[in-house]
C-alpha positions in Angstrom: 246.8 26.6 40.3 247.4 23.5 42.3 247.0 21.2 39.2 249.4 23.5 37.2 252.0 23.4 40.0 251.8 19.6 40.2 252.2 19.3 36.5 255.2 21.7 36.6 256.9 19.8 39.4 256.3 16.5 37.5 257.8 18.0 34.3 260.8 19.2 36.2 261.2 15.8 37.8 261.2 14.0 34.5 263.7 16.5 33.0 266.0 16.1 35.9 265.8 12.3 35.6 266.5 12.3 31.9 269.4 14.8 32.1 271.0 12.5 34.7 270.4 9.3 32.7 274.1 8.4 33.1 273.5 7.7 36.8 273.1 4.0 37.3 272.1 2.4 40.7 273.6 -1.0 41.0 273.1 -1.7 44.7 270.4 -0.9 47.2 270.1 -1.1 50.9 266.6 -2.0 52.1 265.5 -0.7 55.5 262.7 -2.7 57.2 260.8 -0.9 59.9 259.8 -4.1 61.7 261.3 -7.4 62.8 262.1 -10.5 60.8 259.2 -12.6 59.5 256.8 -9.7 59.1 255.0 -8.4 56.0 257.5 -5.5 55.5 260.4 -7.9 55.9 259.0 -10.4 53.4 258.2 -7.6 50.8 261.6 -6.0 51.1 263.6 -9.3 50.9 261.3 -10.6 48.1 261.8 -7.5 46.1 265.6 -7.5 46.6 265.6 -11.2 45.6 263.8 -10.6 42.4 265.8 -7.5 41.4 269.1 -9.3 41.9 268.1 -12.6 40.3 266.6 -10.8 37.3 269.8 -8.8 36.7 268.1 -5.4 37.3 270.3 -4.9 40.4 273.8 -6.1 41.2 273.4 -6.5 45.0 270.9 -5.9 47.8 271.4 -5.6 51.5 268.8 -5.6 54.3 268.5 -4.0 57.7 265.7 -4.6 60.2 265.1 -1.5 62.3 262.0 -2.2 64.4 260.5 0.1 67.0 257.8 2.6 67.5 255.4 1.0 65.0 257.8 2.0 62.2 258.7 5.3 63.7 262.3 4.4 64.5 263.2 3.6 60.9 261.2 6.6 59.6 263.1 8.9 62.0 266.4 7.4 61.0 265.7 7.9 57.3 264.9 11.6 57.9 267.9 12.3 60.2 270.6 10.5 58.2 269.3 10.9 54.6 271.3 7.8 53.4 272.2 7.2 49.8 271.1 4.2 47.8 268.7 3.3 50.6 265.0 2.8 50.5 262.5 1.9 53.2 259.6 -0.5 52.7 256.3 0.8 54.1 252.6 0.3 53.7 249.2 1.6 55.0 250.7 2.1 58.6 252.7 5.1 57.4 249.4 6.8 56.6 247.7 5.5 59.8 250.5 6.8 62.1 249.8 10.4 61.1 246.1 10.0 61.5 246.4 8.3 65.0 249.0 10.9 66.1 251.7 8.4 66.8 255.1 10.2 66.8 257.4 7.2 67.1 261.0 7.6 68.2 261.6 11.3 67.3 263.1 13.2 70.2 264.7 16.4 68.9 262.5 19.5 68.8 263.1 20.3 65.1 261.7 16.9 64.0 259.3 16.4 66.9 255.6 15.8 66.2 253.9 13.5 63.8 255.9 11.8 61.1 254.3 10.6 57.9 254.8 9.9 54.2 255.1 13.6 53.7 258.4 13.6 55.6 260.1 11.2 53.2 260.1 10.6 49.4 257.4 8.3 48.0 259.0 6.2 45.2 256.4 3.6 44.2 253.8 1.3 45.5 254.2 -2.2 44.1 251.8 -4.7 45.7 248.6 -5.3 47.5 248.2 -7.8 50.3 244.9 -8.8 51.8 244.4 -9.1 55.6 244.0 -12.5 57.2 242.7 -14.0 60.4 244.5 -17.1 61.5 244.7 -19.5 64.5 247.3 -22.0 65.6 247.0 -25.3 63.8 245.8 -27.1 66.9 243.2 -24.5 67.8 239.6 -25.7 68.4 238.4 -22.8 66.1 237.6 -24.2 62.7 236.0 -21.1 61.2 235.6 -17.5 62.0 232.0 -18.3 63.1 233.5 -20.4 65.9 235.6 -17.4 67.0 232.5 -15.1 66.9 230.5 -17.6 69.0 233.3 -17.8 71.6 233.6 -14.0 71.7 229.9 -13.5 72.2 229.9 -16.1 75.0 232.8 -14.4 76.7 234.5 -11.4 75.0 237.6 -11.7 77.2 238.3 -15.3 76.1 239.3 -14.3 72.6 242.6 -12.3 72.6 243.7 -11.0 69.2 247.4 -10.8 68.4 248.9 -8.4 65.9 252.4 -7.3 64.8 251.9 -3.6 65.4 250.5 -1.0 67.8 246.8 -0.4 68.6 245.2 1.6 65.8 247.6 0.1 63.3 247.0 -2.1 60.3 246.7 -5.5 62.1 244.4 -4.0 64.7 242.2 -2.5 62.0 241.9 -5.7 60.0 240.7 -7.6 63.1 238.5 -4.8 64.2 236.8 -4.7 60.7 236.2 -8.4 60.9 234.7 -8.3 64.4 232.5 -5.3 63.5 231.1 -7.2 60.5 230.1 -9.9 63.0 228.1 -7.3 65.1 230.8 -6.8 67.8 232.0 -3.5 69.1 235.6 -3.4 67.8 236.8 -1.5 70.9 235.7 -4.4 73.1 238.0 -6.9 71.4 241.2 -7.5 73.4 244.1 -6.7 71.1 247.7 -7.7 72.0 250.3 -5.6 70.1 253.7 -7.2 69.3 256.8 -5.7 67.6 256.5 -7.4 64.2 254.7 -10.3 62.6 257.2 -12.9 63.8 256.7 -11.9 67.4 252.9 -11.9 66.9 253.0 -15.4 65.5 255.1 -16.5 68.5 252.5 -15.0 70.8 249.7 -17.0 69.0 251.6 -20.2 69.1 252.4 -19.8 72.8 248.8 -19.3 73.6 249.0 -15.6 74.6 246.6 -14.9 71.8 243.8 -17.1 70.4 243.6 -15.4 67.0 246.1 -13.7 64.8 245.3 -10.6 62.7 248.0 -10.2 60.0 248.7 -10.0 56.3 247.7 -12.8 54.0 251.4 -13.2 52.8 252.6 -13.5 56.5 249.9 -16.1 57.3 251.0 -18.1 54.2 254.6 -17.8 55.2 253.8 -19.4 58.6 252.9 -22.6 56.8 251.4 -25.5 58.7 251.9 -23.7 62.0 248.6 -21.9 61.5 245.2 -22.3 60.0 243.8 -19.3 58.1 240.2 -18.8 58.9 239.5 -16.1 56.4 241.0 -13.3 54.3 239.6 -9.8 53.6 239.1 -10.4 49.9 235.9 -10.6 47.9 237.0 -13.8 46.1 239.5 -16.6 46.9 243.0 -16.1 45.7 244.1 -18.2 42.7 247.5 -18.6 44.4 245.9 -20.1 47.6 242.5 -21.4 46.5 241.9 -23.5 49.6 241.8 -20.4 51.9 238.2 -19.1 52.4 237.3 -15.4 52.4 235.4 -13.8 55.3 232.8 -12.6 52.8 231.8 -16.2 51.7 231.3 -16.9 55.4 228.8 -14.1 55.7 231.1 -11.3 57.0 231.4 -8.2 54.8 235.0 -7.3 55.6 237.0 -6.2 52.6 240.5 -4.6 52.8 243.7 -4.7 50.8 246.9 -3.3 52.2 249.5 -1.8 49.8 253.2 -2.0 50.2 255.8 0.1 48.6 259.1 2.0 49.0 260.2 5.4 50.2 263.5 7.3 50.0 265.0 9.9 52.3 263.7 13.5 52.2 265.1 15.6 49.3 266.0 12.5 47.4 267.7 13.2 44.0 265.0 13.2 41.3 267.0 11.0 39.0 267.6 8.4 41.7 263.9 8.4 42.5 262.9 8.0 38.9 265.5 5.2 38.3 264.5 3.2 41.3 260.8 3.6 40.5 261.4 2.4 36.9 263.5 -0.6 38.2 260.6 -1.6 40.5 258.2 -1.4 37.6 260.4 -3.4 35.2 260.8 -6.0 37.9 257.1 -6.9 37.9 257.3 -8.3 34.4 260.1 -10.7 35.2 259.7 -14.4 35.9 261.8 -14.0 39.1 259.3 -11.6 40.5 256.4 -13.9 39.6 258.0 -16.5 41.8 258.0 -14.1 44.7 254.5 -12.7 43.9 252.9 -16.2 43.7 254.6 -17.4 46.8 253.1 -14.6 48.8 249.8 -14.3 46.9 250.5 -10.6 46.2 248.4 -8.5 43.9 250.6 -6.5 41.5 249.9 -2.8 42.0 252.5 -0.5 40.4 252.0 3.1 41.4 255.1 5.3 40.9 256.1 8.9 41.7 253.5 11.5 41.8 250.7 9.0 41.2 251.8 7.3 44.4 251.7 10.6 46.3 248.2 11.3 45.1 247.1 7.8 46.2 248.6 8.4 49.7 246.7 11.6 50.1 243.4 10.0 49.0 244.0 7.0 51.4 244.6 9.4 54.3 241.0 10.7 53.8 239.6 7.1 53.4 241.4 5.7 56.4 240.4 8.6 58.6 236.8 7.8 57.8 237.3 4.0 58.5 239.1 4.6 61.8 236.3 6.9 63.0 233.8 4.3 61.9 235.6 1.6 63.8 235.8 3.8 66.9 239.6 3.7 66.9 239.8 7.5 66.8 
């Protein structure tokens, strides 16, 4: 019955979209749940850039709405239900419901845990590997150097990340340290509000190592040295960056990023935006953005995206238990 229901809803969704084919979205407002310079920010602005330059969209605007590990923006989308507005998100929207983080919601009707089920999944578009980086002048030349320092004195290695404990940045670092035989819960993690703030913390010396997304580490340029990424093979877009695996650490993870609309979003709008994002990936303008950030194209629209999110909830729950985060 569940499969029949899903097929029926999907059929009605397509019919609604086709019957409203006259509707054309020519502008979009992108809500970024974190600060400037982070992975969400780069994905949203890069997507808007490619859509406008390729002619698929007339104009794009952006708004950074940081707070609550993404909870402030998520709550705002639910309460205001804005038109022609989409929110960039990634694995943390799944993690927040697992780790019971309720963000900035204060009214009783919307209190409790917010997740992807409270908004409208439109499409996942890219994958971004995790990265561990140090300041360019750091004495650490490899992840092995970090591991050696940690084993000599666990408190001497503080790991900075652009989100709360139990979030994506924390998990990437925890996975790497666990692969080195360390207890992930013993690693000192310093949470910052966004990737830009975490990078500033690293460069100021508050943290000795930065756990972040590969694209964010690349965007930092020569300010940092990337010690390893959570891929099985080196990226063709940044072949000089080593993987953790080639250094003997079995730590694989890829973080998706995609877009969500407000709850009860018009089916035709949802379909049109999803199609626009798919068409964008075959344009040369998008390839410039993708290559610059070493993204992996992953187009996962509509109900396929919802099914993926449900499956990832189960997988991430298992991983978080394994790492001792929950």
